[in-house]
C-alpha positions in Angstrom: 0.0 -0.2 -0.1 1.6 3.5 -0.8 1.9 6.3 1.4 -0.5 8.4 -0.3 -3.2 5.4 -0.5 -2.9 5.0 3.4 -3.2 8.5 3.6 -6.5 8.6 1.4 -7.5 5.8 3.5 -7.4 7.8 6.8 -8.8 10.9 5.4 -11.6 9.3 4.1 -12.9 7.7 7.1 -11.8 11.2 8.7 -13.4 12.9 6.8 -17.4 11.0 6.7 -16.8 10.7 10.7 -16.7 14.3 10.7 -20.0 14.4 9.2 -21.7 11.7 11.0 -20.0 13.1 14.2 -22.0 17.0 12.6 -24.5 15.0 12.6 -24.3 13.4 16.3 -23.0 17.1 18.2 -26.6 18.3 17.5 -28.5 15.1 18.1 -26.7 15.7 21.5 -27.1 18.7 22.4 -30.8 18.8 21.5 -31.7 16.1 23.3 -30.3 15.8 25.8 -31.5 19.1 27.5 -34.6 18.0 26.0 -34.9 14.7 27.4 -34.0 15.8 31.2 -36.5 18.1 31.1 -39.3 15.6 30.3 -38.6 12.7 32.6 -36.3 14.7 35.7 -32.9 13.9 37.2 -33.8 10.6 38.4 -35.6 9.2 35.5 -32.9 10.6 33.6 -30.4 9.2 36.2 -31.8 5.9 36.0 -31.9 5.4 32.3 -27.3 6.6 32.4 -27.2 4.2 35.4 -29.2 1.4 33.3 -26.7 2.7 30.0 -23.7 2.5 31.9 -24.4 -1.1 33.2 -25.4 -1.8 29.7 -21.8 -0.8 28.4 -20.9 -3.5 30.5 -22.6 -6.4 29.2 -21.4 -5.4 26.5 -17.8 -6.5 27.1 -19.2 -9.7 26.0 -18.0 -8.8 22.6 -14.8 -10.1 24.0 -13.1 -7.9 21.7 -14.0 -9.8 18.4 -15.0 -7.3 16.7 -11.3 -5.8 16.5 -10.3 -8.9 15.9 -12.9 -9.0 12.7 -11.9 -5.8 11.7 -8.3 -6.5 11.5 -7.9 -9.9 9.8 -10.4 -8.9 7.2 -8.7 -6.1 6.0 -5.5 -8.5 6.1 -6.8 -11.4 4.0 -8.8 -9.5 2.3 -5.3 -7.8 0.9 -3.9 -11.2 0.0 -7.7 -11.7 -1.6 -7.9 -14.5 0.0 -11.7 -14.5 0.5 -12.1 -18.2 1.6 -10.7 -17.2 4.8 -12.0 -13.7 5.1 -15.7 -15.6 4.5 -14.8 -18.3 7.0 -13.7 -16.0 9.6 -16.8 -14.1 9.3 -19.2 -17.0 10.1 -17.5 -18.4 12.5 -17.3 -14.9 14.3 -21.3 -14.7 14.0 -21.7 -18.0 15.3 -19.4 -16.8 18.4 -21.3 -13.8 18.3 -24.7 -15.3 18.3 -23.7 -17.7 21.7 -22.1 -14.9 23.3 -25.2 -13.4 22.7 -27.4 -15.5 24.4 -25.1 -15.6 27.5 -24.9 -12.3 27.9 -29.1 -12.9 28.1 -29.4 -15.4 30.7 -26.3 -13.5 33.1 -28.2 -10.2 32.1 -31.7 -10.8 33.0 -31.0 -12.6 36.0 -29.2 -9.4 37.4 -31.4 -7.5 36.1 -34.3 -8.6 38.7 -31.7 -7.1 41.6 -30.9 -3.9 40.1 -32.6 -2.3 42.2 -31.3 -4.1 45.4 -27.6 -2.8 44.0 -28.0 1.0 43.4 -29.8 3.2 45.4 -33.1 3.4 43.4 -36.3 5.0 45.0 -38.9 2.3 46.3 -41.3 4.3 43.6 -39.3 3.6 40.8 -38.1 0.1 41.7 -40.6 -2.1 39.1 -40.0 0.6 35.9 -36.0 0.3 37.1 -36.5 -3.5 36.9 -38.4 -3.5 33.6 -36.0 -1.3 31.4 -32.8 -3.1 32.7 -34.3 -6.1 31.5 -35.0 -4.3 28.0 -31.3 -2.6 28.1 -30.0 -6.3 28.2 -32.4 -7.5 25.4 -31.0 -4.7 23.5 -27.3 -5.7 24.3 -27.8 -9.6 23.1 -29.3 -8.4 20.0 -26.5 -5.5 19.3 -23.2 -8.0 20.3 -24.1 -10.2 17.0 -25.1 -7.0 15.4 -21.4 -6.0 15.8 -20.4 -8.9 12.9 -21.3 -6.1 9.6 -20.2 -3.2 11.1 -16.7 -4.9 11.2 -16.9 -6.3 8.5 -17.4 -2.8 6.8 -14.2 -0.9 8.4 -11.8 -4.4 7.4 -13.1 -4.0 3.5 -12.6 0.3 4.6 -16.3 1.0 3.9 -15.6 4.0 5.9 -18.4 6.6 3.9 -20.9 3.4 4.3 -20.2 2.6 8.2 -20.0 6.4 9.1 -23.0 6.9 6.7 -25.5 4.4 9.1 -24.2 5.4 12.2 -25.4 9.0 10.7 -29.1 7.1 10.5 -29.3 5.6 13.3 -28.6 8.4 15.7 -31.7 10.4 13.4 -33.7 7.7 13.7 -32.7 6.8 17.3 -33.4 11.0 18.3 -36.4 10.9 16.2 -37.9 7.8 18.0 -37.2 9.7 21.2 -38.8 13.0 20.3 -42.2 11.8 19.3 -42.0 9.3 22.4 -41.8 11.5 24.6 -44.6 14.6 23.4 -46.6 11.9 23.5 -45.9 11.2 27.1 -44.5 8.0 27.0 -41.5 7.3 29.3 -38.5 5.5 30.0 -39.4 1.9 29.6 -41.1 3.0 26.2 -37.8 4.9 25.7 -35.3 1.7 26.1 -37.9 -0.2 24.4 -37.7 1.6 21.0 -33.6 0.6 21.0 -34.3 -3.2 20.3 -36.7 -2.7 16.6 -33.8 0.9 15.7 -31.2 -2.2 16.2 -32.0 -4.8 14.2 -33.6 -2.1 11.3 -30.2 -0.9 10.6 -28.6 -4.3 11.7 -30.0 -5.5 8.1 -29.3 -2.6 6.2 -25.3 -3.3 7.3 -25.2 -7.0 6.5 -27.1 -5.5 3.1 -24.2 -3.1 2.5 -21.8 -5.7 2.9 -23.2 -8.3 0.7 -23.1 -5.6 -2.2 -20.0 -3.6 -1.6 -18.2 -7.5 -1.5 -20.0 -9.9 -2.4 -17.1 -12.6 -2.8 -17.5 -12.7 1.2 -20.7 -14.8 1.3 -21.5 -12.6 4.3 -23.4 -15.3 6.3 -23.3 -18.7 9.1 -21.5 -21.5 6.7 -18.2 -21.7 6.5 -17.5 -21.9 10.3 -14.5 -23.4 11.2 -12.7 -23.9 14.7 -9.4 -23.3 13.3 -10.9 -19.4 12.4 -11.9 -19.3 16.7 -8.1 -19.7 18.0 -6.9 -16.4 14.9 -10.4 -14.5 16.4 -8.9 -15.5 19.9 -6.0 -14.7 19.6 -6.3 -10.8 18.7 -9.1 -10.5 20.7 -8.9 -11.4 24.3 -5.8 -9.1 24.9 -9.2 -6.4 23.3 -11.5 -7.8 25.3 -8.7 -7.3 28.4 -8.7 -3.8 27.3 -12.5 -3.0 26.9 -12.7 -4.0 29.8 -10.1 -2.4 31.6 -11.7 0.8 29.4 -15.1 0.6 30.7 -13.5 0.4 34.1 -12.0 3.8 33.5 -14.2 5.3 32.0 -18.3 3.9 31.7 -18.4 2.1 35.1 -18.4 5.6 36.3 -22.3 6.4 36.6 -22.2 2.5 38.5 -20.3 3.9 41.5 -22.1 7.5 41.7 -25.5 5.2 41.6 -24.3 2.9 44.1 -22.5 5.4 46.7 -24.8 8.8 46.3 -28.4 8.9 44.9 -29.8 8.1 41.7 -30.5 11.9 41.1 -26.9 12.4 41.1 -26.7 10.0 38.6 -27.3 13.5 35.9 -25.1 15.7 36.8 -22.4 13.2 36.3 -23.0 11.7 33.1 -24.0 15.1 31.7 -20.9 16.0 32.9 -18.6 13.4 31.1 -20.7 13.1 27.8 -19.6 17.1 27.7 -16.0 16.2 28.4 -17.0 13.5 25.7 -17.1 15.9 23.5 -13.7 16.9 22.4 -13.6 12.6 21.6 -16.5 12.8 19.7 -15.0 15.5 17.1 -11.7 14.3 16.8 -12.4 10.5 17.1 -14.1 9.7 12.8 -9.8 10.8 12.4 -9.4 7.4 14.3 -11.0 5.2 12.1 -9.0 4.3 9.3 -5.8 3.4 11.8 -6.7 -0.3 12.1 -6.8 -1.0 9.3 -4.5 0.4 7.1 -1.7 -0.3 10.2 -2.7 -4.7 9.4 -2.1 -3.4 5.3 0.4 -1.8 6.1 2.3 -4.3 8.8 1.1 -7.1 5.9 3.3 -5.5 3.4 6.1 -4.9 5.8 6.4 -2.2 4.9 8.0 -0.1 8.5 8.8 3.1 7.0 5.4 3.9 6.4 4.3 2.1 9.1 6.3 4.8 11.3 5.4 8.0 9.6 1.2 7.0 10.2 2.4 6.8 13.8 3.7 9.9 14.3 2.0 12.4 11.6 -0.8 11.2 12.7 -0.6 10.7 16.2 0.4 14.8 15.5 -2.7 15.8 13.4 -5.0 13.8 16.4 -3.6 15.9 19.0 -3.3 19.4 17.2 -7.6 18.1 16.6 -8.0 17.0 20.6 -6.5 19.9 22.1 -7.9 22.8 20.8 -11.6 21.2 21.2 -10.8 20.4 24.4 -10.1 23.8 25.7 -13.4 24.7 24.7 -14.3 22.7 27.1 -11.9 23.5 29.8 -12.3 26.9 29.6 -15.7 27.7 29.2 -17.4 24.5 31.7 -19.7 26.6 33.1 -21.5 28.6 30.7 -21.5 25.6 28.6 -23.8 23.7 31.3 -25.7 26.5 31.8 -27.0 27.7 28.5 -26.8 23.4 27.4 -28.7 22.4 30.5 -29.4 25.1 32.7 -28.0 27.8 35.1 -28.9 25.8 37.8 -25.7 22.8 36.1 -22.8 25.9 36.3 -22.2 25.1 39.4 -20.5 21.2 37.5 -17.8 22.9 35.0 -15.0 21.8 37.9 -16.7 18.2 37.0 -16.3 19.1 33.3 -13.2 20.2 33.5 -11.4 17.6 35.7 -12.8 14.4 33.0 -11.9 16.6 29.7 -8.7 16.9 31.2 -8.5 13.2 31.4 -10.6 12.9 28.0 -7.3 14.5 26.6 -4.6 12.2 28.4 -7.0 8.5 27.8 -7.4 9.6 23.5 -3.9 11.6 23.3 -2.3 8.0 22.4 -5.0 6.6 20.4 -3.5 6.5 17.0 -0.4 4.6 18.1 -2.9 2.4 20.0 -4.5 1.1 17.0 -1.3 0.9 15.5 0.1 -1.2 17.4 -3.5 -3.7 17.5 -3.0 -3.5 13.4 0.5 -5.1 14.5 -1.0 -7.8 16.6 1.3 -6.2 19.5 -0.7 -5.0 21.5 -0.8 -7.9 24.4 1.3 -6.3 26.6 -0.5 -2.5 26.7 -3.7 -4.7 27.9 -2.0 -5.8 31.1 -0.7 -1.8 31.7 -4.9 -0.8 31.0 -6.0 -3.4 33.2 -3.6 -2.4 36.2 -4.9 1.2 34.9 -8.8 0.2 34.7 -8.6 -1.4 38.8 -6.8 1.3 39.9 -9.5 3.9 38.8 -11.7 1.8 40.7 -10.3 1.5 43.1 -9.4 5.6 43.8 -12.5 6.6 42.7 -14.6 4.0 45.1 -12.8 5.5 48.1 -13.1 9.0 47.0 -16.6 9.7 46.2 -18.0 9.9 50.1 -15.5 12.5 50.7 -15.5 14.5 48.1 -18.8 13.1 46.4 -18.7 13.9 42.3 -15.5 15.6 42.3 -13.9 12.3 43.7 -14.9 9.9 41.8 -13.5 12.3 38.6 -10.3 12.6 40.4 -10.0 8.9 40.4 -10.5 8.5 37.4 -8.0 11.2 36.5 -4.7 10.1 38.4 -4.3 6.5 36.8 -5.6 7.8 33.7 -2.7 10.3 33.7 0.5 7.5 34.3 -0.4 5.0 32.5 -0.5 7.1 29.1 2.8 8.6 30.3 4.3 5.7 32.2 3.8 2.9 29.9 1.5 3.4 26.4 3.3 6.4 24.6 7.0 5.2 25.9 5.7 1.5 24.6 3.6 2.4 21.8 7.0 4.3 19.9 8.8 1.9 21.1 6.6 -1.0 19.1 6.6 1.4 15.9 10.0 1.8 16.1 10.6 5.3 17.2 12.0 7.4 19.9 10.8 9.1 22.4 12.6 12.2 20.7 10.9 12.0 18.0 7.3 11.6 19.7 8.3 15.0 21.6 9.5 17.1 18.6 7.1 15.7 15.6 3.6 14.6 17.7 3.8 16.7 21.4 5.2 20.2 21.5 4.2 21.0 17.8 0.6 20.3 18.8 0.8 21.7 22.5 2.8 24.3 22.1 0.5 26.7 19.9 -2.0 26.7 22.7 -0.4 28.7 24.9 -1.4 31.8 22.7 -4.7 30.2 22.6 -5.2 29.8 26.8 -3.7 33.8 26.5 -6.8 34.2 24.4 -9.4 32.5 26.3 -7.7 34.2 30.1 -8.4 37.4 28.4 -11.7 36.9 27.1 -12.6 35.3 30.1 -11.4 38.4 33.0 -12.8 41.0 30.1 -15.7 40.0 28.5 -17.2 37.2 30.9 -19.2 35.2 27.8 -22.2 34.2 28.8 -24.5 33.8 26.0 -24.7 31.1 22.9 -23.3 34.2 20.5 -20.2 34.7 23.3 -19.6 31.4 23.8 -19.6 30.1 20.4 -17.7 33.3 19.5 -15.2 32.9 22.3 -14.8 29.1 21.2 -13.4 30.2 17.4 -11.2 33.1 18.4 -9.4 30.4 20.3 -9.5 27.5 17.7 -8.6 30.4 14.6 -5.4 31.9 17.3 -4.1 28.2 17.8 -4.6 26.4 14.3 -2.9 30.0 13.2 0.5 29.1 15.9 0.3 25.3 14.6 -0.2 25.9 10.2 2.5 28.6 10.8 4.8 27.2 13.1 4.6 23.9 13.7 2.7 22.2 11.7 4.0 19.4 9.1 4.3 19.5 5.5 1.3 16.7 5.2 -1.1 19.0 7.0 0.2 22.0 4.5 -0.3 19.8 1.3 -4.1 19.4 2.7 -4.9 23.2 3.3 -3.3 23.6 -0.4 -4.9 21.0 -1.6 -8.2 21.8 -0.1 -8.0 25.7 -1.0 -6.8 24.5 -4.4 -10.6 22.6 -4.6 -12.0 25.7 -3.9 -10.6 27.9 -6.3 -11.6 25.5 -8.7 -14.4 25.6 -8.1 -15.4 29.0 -8.1 -13.2 29.8 -10.9 -15.8 27.3 -12.7 -18.7 28.5 -10.9 -18.0 31.5 -12.4 -17.7 30.6 -16.5 -20.3 28.9 -16.4 -22.1 32.1 -15.0 -20.5 34.1 -17.7 -21.5 31.1 -20.5 
């Protein structure tokens, strides 16, 4: 795979992903305050708590999805379609068995849901029903992950992201319709089941239409393919478990030690803190399949370039996006949910910093997954996840929600700086000096003038309206990217900008010629 082709695939994944992301953000911005005000803090907290509980059930995916993506990309590169088909069939059989296990175990746990968490007495029956519906949806979603993994392995990022957008729009429309018609928590959670089935049917159709040589289905499953999947997925499963301990179990800790109503502000703060990663995440979509392809070809030079350039661009996108939520956390919460939520600004700041640190090394993580060198990473991430769990439990009673946030931040920083960055650099074959010079410094130094601008605006203006917050974010982002592009960007970023403006000029020129004619 040439450097230009790998770069093109990353850009396609990012471009289509950002389109889907823009829609997802719009849906989030509208839905969160609408649902909270319709349901109230307790019912919304119950939904967030069930969502966190269901996320743990999703771990029964066992990391098979990333394994399918990685191996489908490798087999397709080798034109070994029979092996790819057998791998997909084996994954489907495994997924269905896992889904059945998840259903049985989940329904048993759901029956005791109100006894595990601080659910008010008058909400106990609803909590059990909602938890059971969430379990059914998870059991269905597990085998449905196969088709999305195959699309990513085939580099069909546009289709995968379009389906994500369709799912978001459909779910949002159904949510609004249910709440406006007087429906409640049970109807909202139940609606996710038919939506999941519809999107799955369309995804399978996309696979069959785009790659009929793979013959998507159950026939052709082989025992030896279980070992192929498991050799990759075991470490991914461990990483997924640890990541859930770091990020998704917090609501469960809050719901266990504090009233369920406290889950709502924590969930809102976590969603706000994850917004930068939601914005930047699409850039990461192609790293595993592209690095798998390059590793299969033995193209180490392109792997090193993908790591350094990809990490720099990812961090350069992540830092300014996160800085907005760090500098303007209080006003953003007040304008988004309501003035009463402004007091949770410090919570957003802590969780946003944790999010930036956690996701800063994801391009390297995707590359070493594509190289199948992620086993040590799984062990380190597991230690950090357990540390988050223990520290959050120790701090939640004396310090409340802030204690849970700090319990997330400290192990996350230790993991990223103490292990992940050094390990991924060594595995890819670059020095830490190269990482500092070509990744960290170029992405972080432009944040200094941006921070100065945010501080000056806060002191002299104090943005308190939507227009003022938006203008502040635009000015700060413009300052960052001006310094980045002028002083720190590499040739790849400058080529992307030049090509973009060249295309704009051509479009304008063609339009002018058509008007003249």
